[in-house]
C-alpha positions as CSV (number, residue, x, y, z in Angstrom):
1,M,-15.5,70.4,34.7
2,S,-16.4,70.8,31.3
3,V,-19.5,69.0,29.6
4,P,-17.4,67.3,26.9
5,L,-15.2,65.7,29.7
6,V,-18.3,64.6,31.7
7,L,-19.8,63.1,28.8
8,A,-16.5,61.2,27.9
9,G,-16.4,60.1,31.4
10,I,-19.9,58.3,31.0
11,F,-19.0,57.0,27.7
12,W,-15.9,55.3,29.1
13,A,-17.6,54.1,32.2
14,G,-19.9,52.1,30.3
15,I,-17.2,50.7,28.1
16,L,-15.1,49.8,31.2
17,G,-18.1,48.5,32.9
18,L,-18.7,45.8,30.1
19,L,-15.3,45.0,30.1
20,Y,-14.9,44.5,33.8
21,A,-17.9,42.3,34.3
22,Y,-17.2,40.2,31.2
23,A,-13.4,40.0,31.0
24,I,-11.4,41.7,33.6
25,F,-13.3,40.3,36.5
26,P,-13.3,36.5,35.3
27,A,-9.6,37.0,34.6
28,I,-9.1,38.2,38.1
29,A,-11.3,35.4,39.6
30,I,-9.3,32.8,37.6
31,L,-5.9,34.2,38.7
32,L,-7.1,34.4,42.5
33,A,-8.5,30.7,42.3
34,S,-4.7,29.6,40.7
35,R,-3.2,31.2,43.8
36,R,-5.8,29.4,46.4
37,P,-4.2,26.6,48.2
38,G,-6.3,23.4,48.6
39,R,-8.9,24.6,45.9
40,G,-11.9,23.9,48.2
41,A,-13.6,20.4,49.0
42,R,-14.1,18.1,46.7
43,S,-16.7,15.1,46.3
44,V,-16.0,11.4,47.4
45,G,-19.4,10.3,46.2
46,A,-17.3,8.1,43.8
47,E,-15.0,6.6,46.2
48,Q,-17.3,5.6,49.2
49,P,-20.9,4.5,49.4
50,P,-23.4,7.1,50.3
51,A,-24.9,7.2,54.0
52,V,-27.0,10.1,54.2
53,P,-30.7,10.3,53.6
54,V,-31.4,12.7,50.7
55,T,-34.8,14.5,49.7
56,I,-35.2,15.5,46.2
57,I,-37.7,18.6,45.8
58,I,-39.7,18.7,42.2
59,P,-41.6,21.8,42.0
60,A,-44.1,21.5,39.3
61,Y,-46.7,23.9,37.7
62,N,-48.7,22.1,34.6
63,E,-45.6,19.7,34.1
64,E,-47.9,16.5,32.5
65,A,-45.2,16.6,29.7
66,A,-42.1,16.2,31.6
67,L,-42.9,15.0,35.1
68,Q,-43.1,11.1,34.6
69,A,-39.8,11.2,33.0
70,K,-38.3,13.3,35.5
71,I,-39.5,11.2,38.5
72,E,-38.4,8.1,36.8
73,N,-35.1,9.6,36.1
74,V,-34.4,10.6,39.9
75,L,-35.8,6.9,41.0
76,G,-33.3,5.5,38.5
77,A,-30.5,7.2,40.2
78,D,-27.3,5.5,41.5
79,Y,-28.2,6.0,45.1
80,P,-29.7,3.4,47.7
81,P,-33.4,3.7,47.5
82,A,-33.8,3.7,51.0
83,L,-32.0,6.8,51.5
84,L,-33.7,8.7,48.7
85,D,-36.8,10.8,49.6
86,V,-38.8,12.2,46.6
87,L,-41.3,15.2,47.2
88,V,-43.3,16.6,44.3
89,V,-44.9,20.0,44.7
90,S,-47.9,20.9,42.6
91,D,-48.5,24.5,42.4
92,A,-52.3,24.3,41.7
93,S,-51.6,22.4,38.3
94,T,-54.7,22.3,36.1
95,D,-53.4,19.3,34.0
96,R,-52.4,15.9,34.9
97,T,-49.6,16.9,37.1
98,S,-50.9,15.7,40.3
99,E,-52.4,12.6,38.8
100,I,-48.9,11.6,37.3
101,A,-47.2,12.2,40.9
102,R,-49.7,10.1,42.5
103,G,-49.1,7.2,40.3
104,F,-45.6,7.1,41.9
105,E,-46.8,6.9,45.4
106,P,-46.3,3.0,45.9
107,R,-42.7,3.9,44.8
108,G,-42.3,6.0,47.7
109,V,-43.0,9.5,46.0
110,R,-44.8,12.0,48.2
111,L,-46.9,14.6,46.7
112,I,-47.8,18.1,47.9
113,V,-50.6,20.1,46.4
114,Q,-51.2,23.8,46.7
115,E,-54.8,24.1,45.9
116,T,-54.1,27.8,44.9
117,R,-51.1,29.1,42.9
118,Q,-48.8,30.5,45.7
119,G,-45.5,30.2,43.4
120,K,-42.2,27.8,43.5
121,T,-40.8,29.4,46.4
122,A,-44.0,28.8,49.0
123,G,-43.7,25.4,47.6
124,L,-40.1,24.9,48.7
125,N,-40.8,26.5,52.2
126,R,-43.7,23.8,52.6
127,A,-41.6,21.0,51.3
128,I,-38.6,21.7,53.5
129,G,-41.0,21.0,56.5
130,L,-41.6,17.5,55.1
131,A,-38.3,16.6,54.0
132,R,-36.9,13.4,55.5
133,G,-33.2,13.9,54.1
134,E,-30.3,15.6,55.9
135,I,-29.2,16.7,52.4
136,V,-32.0,18.3,50.3
137,V,-31.7,18.4,46.3
138,F,-33.5,21.2,44.4
139,T,-34.4,20.5,40.8
140,D,-36.7,21.2,37.9
141,A,-39.2,19.1,36.3
142,N,-37.6,19.1,32.8
143,A,-33.9,18.7,33.9
144,A,-32.5,15.1,33.1
145,Y,-29.8,13.9,35.5
146,P,-27.1,11.4,34.8
147,P,-27.5,8.4,37.2
148,G,-24.5,9.2,39.5
149,T,-25.4,12.9,40.0
150,I,-27.1,12.6,43.3
151,R,-24.2,10.6,44.7
152,R,-21.7,13.2,43.6
153,L,-23.5,16.2,45.3
154,A,-24.1,14.4,48.2
155,G,-20.3,13.4,48.3
156,Y,-19.5,17.2,49.0
157,F,-21.1,17.2,52.3
158,R,-18.6,14.7,54.0
159,D,-16.8,18.2,54.6
160,E,-18.4,19.8,57.3
161,R,-17.5,23.3,55.9
162,V,-19.5,22.8,53.2
163,G,-23.2,24.2,53.3
164,L,-24.3,24.2,49.5
165,V,-23.1,22.6,46.4
166,S,-24.3,23.6,42.8
167,G,-24.2,21.7,39.6
168,Y,-24.4,23.0,36.3
169,T,-26.9,22.7,33.3
170,R,-26.0,21.8,29.7
171,Y,-28.6,23.1,27.4
172,T,-29.6,21.1,24.4
173,V,-29.2,22.4,20.8
174,T,-32.4,21.5,18.7
175,G,-33.0,23.1,15.3
176,T,-31.0,26.2,14.6
177,G,-30.0,26.0,18.2
178,E,-29.9,29.8,18.5
179,V,-30.8,30.2,22.0
180,A,-29.0,26.8,23.5
181,E,-25.9,27.8,21.4
182,A,-25.8,31.3,23.0
183,T,-26.9,30.2,26.4
184,N,-24.4,27.4,26.6
185,A,-21.6,30.0,25.6
186,Y,-22.9,32.3,28.6
187,T,-23.1,29.4,31.1
188,S,-19.5,28.3,30.1
189,L,-18.3,31.9,31.2
190,E,-20.4,31.5,34.3
191,R,-19.2,28.1,35.1
192,A,-15.5,29.4,34.9
193,I,-16.3,32.1,37.1
194,K,-17.8,29.8,39.7
195,R,-15.3,27.6,39.5
196,A,-12.9,30.1,40.4
197,E,-15.2,31.3,43.5
198,S,-15.7,27.8,44.5
199,A,-11.8,27.7,45.1
200,W,-12.5,30.2,47.8
201,G,-15.8,28.6,49.1
202,C,-17.5,31.7,47.9
203,C,-19.7,30.4,44.6
204,V,-22.2,33.2,44.0
205,G,-25.4,31.7,43.1
206,A,-26.4,28.1,42.2
207,D,-28.2,26.6,39.2
208,G,-31.7,26.2,40.2
209,A,-32.0,22.9,38.3
210,I,-29.2,21.2,40.3
211,F,-28.1,22.2,43.6
212,A,-28.0,20.5,47.0
213,M,-27.8,22.0,50.8
214,R,-27.9,20.9,54.1
215,R,-31.7,21.0,55.4
216,S,-30.4,22.4,58.8
217,L,-29.3,25.5,57.0
218,Y,-32.4,26.4,55.3
219,R,-34.1,29.5,56.2
220,T,-37.7,30.3,55.2
221,L,-37.9,32.2,52.0
222,R,-39.9,35.4,51.2
223,E,-42.5,34.7,48.6
224,D,-40.7,36.7,46.1
225,D,-37.3,35.3,46.8
226,I,-35.3,33.6,44.0
227,N,-34.4,30.4,45.6
228,D,-31.2,29.7,43.7
229,F,-29.6,33.3,44.6
230,V,-30.9,33.7,47.9
231,L,-30.5,30.3,49.6
232,P,-26.5,30.6,48.7
233,L,-26.4,34.0,50.2
234,S,-28.0,32.6,53.4
235,V,-25.5,29.9,53.5
236,V,-22.7,32.1,53.2
237,A,-24.1,34.7,55.9
238,Q,-24.2,31.4,58.2
239,G,-20.5,30.8,57.7
240,Y,-20.4,27.8,55.5
241,H,-19.1,27.5,52.1
242,C,-20.9,27.4,48.8
243,L,-19.1,25.3,45.9
244,L,-19.5,24.3,42.3
245,A,-19.5,20.5,41.6
246,E,-17.9,20.3,38.1
247,D,-18.8,16.6,38.1
248,A,-22.7,17.0,38.7
249,W,-24.5,18.4,35.7
250,C,-27.9,18.1,34.1
251,S,-29.5,18.4,30.6
252,E,-32.2,20.6,29.8
253,N,-34.0,22.5,26.8
254,P,-33.7,26.0,26.8
255,G,-36.3,28.5,26.2
256,G,-37.6,28.2,22.5
257,S,-37.2,31.8,21.5
258,L,-35.3,35.1,22.2
259,E,-38.8,36.3,23.8
260,S,-39.1,33.3,26.2
261,E,-35.3,34.1,27.1
262,F,-36.2,37.9,27.4
263,R,-39.0,37.1,29.9
264,R,-36.9,34.6,32.0
265,Q,-33.9,37.0,32.4
266,S,-36.2,40.1,33.3
267,R,-37.8,37.7,35.8
268,I,-34.2,36.8,37.2
269,T,-33.1,40.3,37.3
270,N,-35.9,41.8,39.1
271,R,-35.9,38.8,41.8
272,S,-32.1,39.0,42.0
273,L,-31.8,42.7,42.7
274,R,-34.4,42.4,45.3
275,A,-32.3,39.8,47.1
276,I,-29.1,41.8,46.8
277,W,-31.1,44.9,48.2
278,R,-32.1,42.5,51.3
279,H,-28.2,41.1,51.8
280,L,-26.2,44.5,51.5
281,F,-24.7,43.6,54.5
282,L,-23.0,40.8,52.5
283,L,-21.1,43.4,50.4
284,N,-19.2,44.6,53.8
285,P,-15.6,43.5,52.9
286,V,-14.5,43.9,56.5
287,R,-17.0,41.0,57.5
288,F,-17.0,39.2,54.1
289,P,-13.5,40.0,52.6
290,S,-13.7,37.4,49.6
291,F,-17.3,37.1,49.2
292,S,-18.2,40.9,49.1
293,F,-15.7,41.0,46.4
294,F,-17.2,38.1,44.3
295,L,-20.8,39.1,45.0
296,F,-20.1,42.9,43.7
297,S,-17.9,41.7,40.6
298,H,-20.1,38.9,39.6
299,K,-23.5,40.0,40.4
300,V,-23.9,43.7,41.0
301,M,-21.8,44.8,38.2
302,R,-23.4,42.5,35.9
303,F,-26.7,43.9,36.8
304,L,-25.4,47.5,36.4
305,T,-23.7,47.0,32.9
306,P,-26.9,47.4,30.8
307,A,-27.8,50.8,32.4
308,L,-24.0,51.8,32.2
309,L,-24.1,50.9,28.2
310,V,-27.3,53.0,27.8
311,A,-25.8,55.9,29.4
312,S,-22.7,55.6,27.4
313,A,-24.7,55.3,24.1
314,I,-26.6,58.4,25.0
315,A,-23.1,60.4,25.7
316,L,-21.7,59.2,22.6
317,V,-24.3,61.2,20.4
318,P,-23.1,64.6,21.3
319,L,-19.6,63.5,21.4
320,A,-19.9,62.4,17.9
321,V,-21.0,65.7,16.8
322,S,-18.1,67.5,18.1
323,D,-15.2,65.0,18.0
324,E,-13.7,62.7,15.0
325,L,-12.5,60.0,17.3
326,Y,-16.1,59.7,18.5
327,A,-17.6,60.0,15.3
328,W,-15.7,56.9,14.1
329,M,-16.8,54.9,17.2
330,A,-20.4,55.7,16.5
331,A,-19.9,54.6,12.9
332,A,-18.5,51.6,13.8
333,L,-21.2,50.8,16.3
334,A,-23.9,51.3,13.5
335,A,-22.2,49.1,11.1
336,T,-22.1,46.3,13.7
337,A,-25.7,46.9,14.2
338,V,-26.1,46.7,10.4
339,L,-24.2,43.4,10.0
340,V,-26.1,41.7,13.0
341,Y,-29.2,42.7,11.2
342,W,-28.0,41.3,7.6
343,F,-26.2,38.3,8.8
344,Q,-28.5,37.0,11.4
345,Q,-27.8,33.1,10.8
346,S,-24.0,33.3,11.6
347,R,-22.9,32.2,15.0
348,L,-21.4,35.4,15.9
349,T,-24.4,37.5,15.0
350,R,-26.6,35.1,16.9
351,L,-24.5,35.4,20.0
352,V,-24.5,39.3,19.8
353,S,-28.4,39.0,19.3
354,V,-28.9,36.9,22.6
355,F,-26.5,39.2,24.2
356,V,-28.3,42.3,23.5
357,T,-31.6,40.5,24.4
358,M,-30.3,39.5,27.5
359,N,-29.3,43.2,28.4
360,L,-32.4,44.5,27.2
361,A,-34.1,42.0,29.5
362,M,-32.1,43.2,32.7
363,L,-33.2,46.7,31.8
364,H,-36.6,45.6,31.8
365,G,-36.0,43.7,35.2
366,W,-34.6,47.1,36.6
367,G,-37.9,48.8,35.8
368,K,-40.0,46.3,37.6
369,F,-37.6,46.4,40.4
370,L,-37.6,50.2,40.8
371,S,-41.5,50.3,40.3
372,G,-41.8,47.7,43.2
373,R,-43.1,44.8,41.1
374,A,-42.9,41.7,42.9
375,E,-43.1,38.3,40.9
376,V,-44.3,35.2,42.7
377,T,-45.7,33.1,40.1
378,W,-44.6,32.5,36.6
379,Q,-45.8,30.4,33.5
380,H,-42.9,28.5,31.6
381,D,-43.1,28.3,27.9
382,R,-43.9,24.3,28.1
383,A,-47.2,25.4,29.5
384,L,-47.5,28.3,27.2
385,S,-46.8,26.1,24.0
386,R,-49.7,23.4,24.8
């Protein structure tokens, strides 16, 4: 096989990988969902009064700016107070986080303090052992729930097949809204894919700010596990369904800059690759015919895309020298880069900038994964900004 043919194959593999991850697979998933009878379970939280105890776990590290509003938000939920159990896990916070949580103890809020920083996952493992609810809701300190959210999430579990239910986040656009606007566009694509996966009970991953599961299905996490990805994998492995609740959402401020989004995506990539590596058996199409397809197409291909694009760009250089067609492609790519640079304030170019940033972050996450670097703790931008 000639060198130009190999280079052409590498180039087109990158293009097809990009198209498959962001266009072809979503279209296939939506088509499959349209042919799925029953379309999965639904919440009956709006029609029937709740009858199941629910524990809300709020991990917190230096969240004094957000925690009081968050606890008030949860305690004000449209859910019987007698059935609501609220646990705050303070991960060696150095501000007033623990003090604020203790102020709610007369209202039934319980505080767990990790005297040394151990990370969110260690806190969740510890909190599960103290949870009183049959259903556990995981959330973030800066995520605001509409009043009926917990009721809606709990309503799905009347179906005994359901093991985990995820809501979704709406990011608040402030200022120029660069990151929020692009993040909302990305999450809209994610929600469309998860809606299709949910029809098969195979929702790949959950939204860490808003998801619920049966406490009996929780399996102790490793300290470097990413809980909103590993827990859905564990639930599917145990034979239960993972669903998207389209009627359950929360609002949250996104990272304040592309730099913060880069750090977040790099961390997610590293921890997600570790999770996939430890759950390779879920890619077996014989044992998990539907879920293996969705897991490979949704996550594996998404994480492979940046590497494929880099290989494609490298292959394009010698191809452009020897072939006029590829020379025009290289020129078009260069022109696009110039336009993105000069017209940074347009909506399209901002979306492109965020997309490029996210893919560079995924490459960075690959580097950490391949080097064996585990990430247990992290510092959110709200703490960095104070």
